[in-house]
C-alpha positions, 0 to 999 in steps of 0.5 A: 365185563368181569372175567374169571381168572383161570387159576389155582395151580403153581408153576410146573416144569417138566424136562425129559432126556430127549433122543434125536428123533424126539418130538419136542413140545413146550406147554405155556398156560395156566391151571386149565393146562395144569389141572390133571397135568395135560402135558403129562397126559399128551406125553402118555399118548406118545409113550403108548404109541412108542413115539418119543417125546420131550415136554416142558411146561410153564402153567402158573395158576391164574396167568394170562398171555397178556393181561396188563394188570399181571405185569412181568407175570403175564406170559408175554412179559415173562422172561422165564417164558422166553428162556424156556422157549430158548432152552430147546428147539421146540417142534411145538409150542402149546399156548393156552390163554385165560379162555375168559378173554375169548368168550364174547365171540365175533372177534371181540376181545378185551380192550388192549389197555386191559389185555392185548390178546392178539399182540401177546400171542404174536410176541410169543409166536415170534419168539418161538419162530426166532428160536426155531423156524420150523416150530409150530404153535398150537392155540388152545381153543378150550372151554369156559364155565359150565353154566355159562355167562349172563348175556352170552349163553350157556357153557355150549355157546361159550365154547362156540364163541372161544373157538370163533375168536381163536379163528379170528386171532389165527388170521394174524397168527397163521398157526394151528388151532387145537380144537379142544372145545369143539371135541368137548361139544361132541362128547357132551352129546355122544357120551353124556354120562361123562362130566368134562367139568370138575367140581367148580364147573370152570376147570376140567375133570380127569375126563376133560383133561384126557380128551384135551390132551387127545386132541393135542396129541392128534393135532401133532402126530395126525394119527388115530388116537382111538387106536393108541392104548392109553386109558390112564386108569379110566373105564376102557370104553369111556376112554376109547370113546373120548379118543375117537371123538378127539381124532374125528374132531381134529380130522374134521376141522383141519381147514378152520384150524389151518392144520391143512397148511402143515399136512402134505396131502396124500393121494393114491392111484391103485397101489401108488401113494403120492405126496406133493412135489418140492420136498427135498426128502420123503420118509415113508412109514407103514404102521408107524414103521419107517419103510423108505427114505427117498427123494421121490414123492411116490410110494407103492403100498402092499396089495391087498393088505390092511395097513396105514401109511404116513409120510414126513416130508422135508422142505428146502428149510429143513422143516419136517411136515407129517401127513395124515395117517392113511389106511388102506383096507382091502376096499381101498384107502380111506383117509379121514382128513378129507371129510367136508365140514358142516357149513351153512349158505348163504351167509349173510341171508335174507329169507333162507339158509341151507345147512351143507355137508351133513354126513350121509345126508342124514336128518338133524335138529337145529336151534337158532339163538340170538347173541344173548343166547335166547332161542328164537327158533328150533326144528328138525330137518329130514334131509340135507339141503332143505331150506330153513325159513328165517324170514321172520327173524329180525335183522342181526347176528344169530347162532345156529346149533346143528345136532346130528348123531355124531356131532353138535355144530355151532355156526354164526350167521347174519340175517340181513 
């Protein structure tokens, strides 16, 4: 199947003077990273939050991770890419591939003779880890063509397919997925006046780059992007909505993205915050200000105040893990990273499926489509845990799109 080469931008490399406490991020991609300069937008968020960051980027137009036809220009074969990886002790490498290689869904990637997608990502990951054992990769799970692709569905469906294939890829990579496309789906529903696609309906608009950068920033720092006052010249209200959507998307998907594997989970009893044991050092922060450096995994918070706390824990290998930001209003501590994910059960199913974990048990609408994108069922559920009768569907694989007031979620299931 013909795939669009995601193109049009030349190589940009940005390297900034660094401080010892700087978070260092390398971006490898193509014009989907280069358009409206996503790396610089991520740094813009960090600057606004007073978090020092060094960035470098390699984003030549049309280049993929592993397309064989691109020879030594393909990221996995390009000496410049590996020189960049070795040029600094990167904390994060954001790797963006040609999203057209992910649009089939269901774990369907191109023939390795055309593009060894998984092997290419693993090769770059291994180089990253050899350079810095503490480095983490963010996999750029984005979007494709706004109008979709014949036989695969519309733009929303392609985003769902891309996200699914990144989860398949990550069973091998064991890194972190940046759920960019998932944030786009929420924004499409919650802020319909904003077009995240640009005029060519493939690359992104400024707003599309902005929410993409917000997802990456939130995945790195585990903090509420909504409170970071960086609008980049956009309408303040729209920018804040996009930041909120980005943070909520990252927060709600820490399990499927594997972000939970790299977050120390904070619990609390009364006014005591507790981090997991087994780390050699704990740095406790209140409202982004370092309060204590200890070898103990507990910290006493200020009673009756509205503050936000975070811990940076160092393991035996010297690697630092940053917890989610935990805020303590007067009514208690609220950690958005503890939210459950919408799921369906059973899967596979015979006659009925049930949608689980809808926020506040609120009503929602749903649409069921075949793999070709044809709608076969739709309806509305007034309360959670209400069975949906699928007995009349023929055996096969389907997608259910679940629409709540806060989000749209696409889940693949099998009818037996």
